[in-house]
Structure formats: structure tokens, C-alpha cells
N, C-alpha and C positions, 0 to 999 in steps of 0.2 A: 341291443340284441334283436335280431329280426323276429317278427311275430311268428309263432309256431302255427302251422296249418290247422284248420278246424278238423277235429277228429271225425272220421266217417261214421255214419249211422250204421247200426247193426252190430251183432255180436262178432268179435274177431274169431276166425276159425281156430279150431283146436290145433295144438302143436303138430300132431300127426297128420293134419290136413294141409299143412303149409309146406310147400315144396321149397327146398333150399334156394333154387333159382329166384323165387319170388322176393326173398329178402335181398339177395345180391343185386337184382335188377333195380329194386327200389333204392338201395344204397348207392348204386352207380348213378342213378338220375339225380339223387340229392347231392352227392359229392360233386357231380359235374355242374350242377346249377348253383349251388351255394358254397362250394369249396369245403375243405375239411373242417374249418372252424365253424362254418355256418350250418353244417349238416349234423344236427344233434341226433342221438339215437331215437329220441321221441319223434322227431320229424320223420325219420326213416321208417319208424314203426307205423306211424300214421299213413304214410305213403303205401306201405305194404299191407295195411289193414291187419296188423298183428299186435299183440301185446308187447310192449318194450322189453318186458322180462324175457320173452322168448328169444329176442335178438341177443340179449346179454348171455342167456343160457347157451345158445348155439355158437356165438362168436366171441364172447367176452367183451372187452372194452372196445371203444370206437376205433382205435388204431388197429386192433385185430380184425375188425370187420373191414376196414379200409384195405388192409393187406389181402384179405380174402377176395376183395373186388379186383385188386391188381392181379392176383394169381389167376383169377377166372378169365380176365381179359387176355393175359399172357398165354394161357393154355389154348384159348380159342384162336388167337391171332397166329401163334406159331404153328398150330395145327393146320390152319388154312394155308400159310406160306409153304408148309412142308408137304402139302397135298401133291400126290403124284399126278401129273397131267395125263389126260387121256391120250391114246395113240393119235387120234385125229388132231389134237391140239399141238403135238410136237412133231408130227410127220414132216420131215424136210425142214424143220425149224432151225434157224441160225441162232447164235448166242444172243443176238439183239432181239430176235423174236421171243426167246425164252425170257429175256428181261422184260419185254413188254407184257408178256403173260403174267409175270410176277407182279408188275405194277397194276395190271387189271385186277388181280386177286386182292391187292391192298385196297383198291378203290371200291370194289364190291363189298368187302368186309367192313370198311369204314362207313360206307353209306347205309349199311343195314342197321347200324347203331351209332348215330352221331354223338350220343352221350359218351361213348368210349373215347372218341377223339377229344371232346371237350374236357373230359376227366384228365386225360394224359397231358394235354396242353397246360392245364392249370398246375399240375404237379411238377412238370419239368421247368416251369418258370421259377420254382423255389430251389434254392441250393441248401437243402437240409437233409435230414435222414430219410424223409419220404422220397425225395428225388433219387437218392442212391438206391432205395428199394425198387423204385420203378425202373431204374437203369439196369440193375442186376437181374431182375425177374422178368422184365418185358423187353426193354430196348436191346440189351446185349444178345439175348437168345434170338430175337428177330433178325438182328444184324448178322449173327452167325449163319442163319439160314439163307439170307439174301446175298451176302457179300460174294460167295463163290460165283453166282450168276453175273454179278457186276464185273468181277475180275475176269471172267471168261470173255465177256464182251470187250473188255479192255485188251486182253491178250490177242483177240481176233482182229483188233484194229478198228472196231466199230466205235469205241469211245476213246478219244485221244486227249491226252493231257488232263485226265480226270483222276482225282483221288477217290478210291472206292468208298471210303468211310464218309467223306464229305458228300458224295453222291447219295449214299444211303440216307443221311440226315436231311438233305435237301428234299428228296422225293417223299420220304415219310412225313416230314414236317409240313410240306406244301399240301399233301393230300389231307392230313389231319386238320389243318387250319381251314381248308376249303369246305370240308363237310361239316365243320362245327360252326360255321358262320350263321348266326340266326337270321340274317337278312335274306338268306337263300329261300326262306319259306314264302317269299313274296311271289314266287313263280306259280305255285299251286299248293294245295294242302298236303301233298306228299312229294315235295320237290326232290328231296334227297334220294328217294328210291325210284324216281321216274326214269324210264329208259332213256329219255332225251338227255337228262342231266348226266347220267352215268356214261352214256355214249360220248357226250361232249368232253368229259374229262379224259376218257381213254383216247379219243382222237387228238386231244391237245398233247398228251404225253407221247403219242406215236409221232406227232409232228416234231416235237422237241428232240426225240431220239434220232429221227431221220436227219435233222439238221446237224446232229453231233457226228454223223458218219463222215 
């Protein structure tokens, strides 16, 4: 069993002082780093600087906390994909432009929290009940939002001989894998959020889409 992290010094904050997001963010990082089995409630509590009893009180068992993390990611991701573009973003935009905009949204969202991508990649590698929960609560809703844009680009002739669902899985999987690669930090201390890195990913996908036309 992996060694538990050393408990932080100082008195843990009172329950009413702890924001719900603090526990969810600590849980996300622990699950992403150590996996479900390696992320104990005590490890998560130490990371969040709270008493482990508070996590149990708010979320119940570890699986319940894990589900809360999935639901939080799903809510934020689907909300971002569903965001209504500004008039300037879509003025005169073709279906392929709208698809590029959706891909840019996914890149920006994923780069803001690489732990989310790491977390999802770990879970979809498993073919168990947790995988099905991730699929039903996160993957399918995101697919439902993005697929009409892909199908629009296909109908307009921009994407030829493309299966929309396969396109969705390839794009989302490639983005998630790229932003979760630990080796990327060699560029600088904040590589994933740097404008150079994000622009490079967007230019790459724009180039790939143009080749598909």
C-alpha cells in the first residue's frame, strides 16, 4: 500500500469554513494521480486539509465521493460545450468553423485542469461499473452536445467518409491524452496553460480539419 502523505501542520478548518469545491478538487487530484484504489479518504482529507470525518459526512463512502467528482467534471464540461458563442465568434461561420470553435473550447477546458483529463483516462481504461458511470454521466452527454456540430460539417461536405461518433472519440481522446502527459511540463512551469501551447494545439486541429475538406 502506498505511503500516506504527511498530514499538514495546523488545525483543519471547521466544517462551515470548508467550501465543497475544496474537497472535490483534492479528490480529483488524488484520483487522477493515484487511481481509485490508491486514493484513500485519508489521503484526500490530508490534501484538502480537512478531517476525514468531514468527507465521510458530506459524501459518504469513497465511491460516493468519486461519483461526485465525475458529476462535477460532467457539469462543467457539458456547460462549456453548450456555451452559446458570441456573435463575433459565429458571424459568417461555416459548419467547419463551428466545429473548430467546439474543439477550441475542449482544448481550453482541458488545459485549465489537466487532472480532469488524467482522471477520465484512468477510468475509461477500466471496463467496470465506474467506466459505465463515467460514460453515462460525462461521455454520453458531451457526445450529445458535440455530435450535431460534427454531423452538420459532414452534411455540408466538409468532412467526408467520417463516422461522427468515431470522430468524437478520436478528438476528445487525443485532446485529453495530450494535456495529461506529464512530460509536457518540461516546456516551462505552466506549460499547459501557456498561450503558445494552447495555440499550437488549436493550429494543429485547424490544419487537420482543413486537410479533411
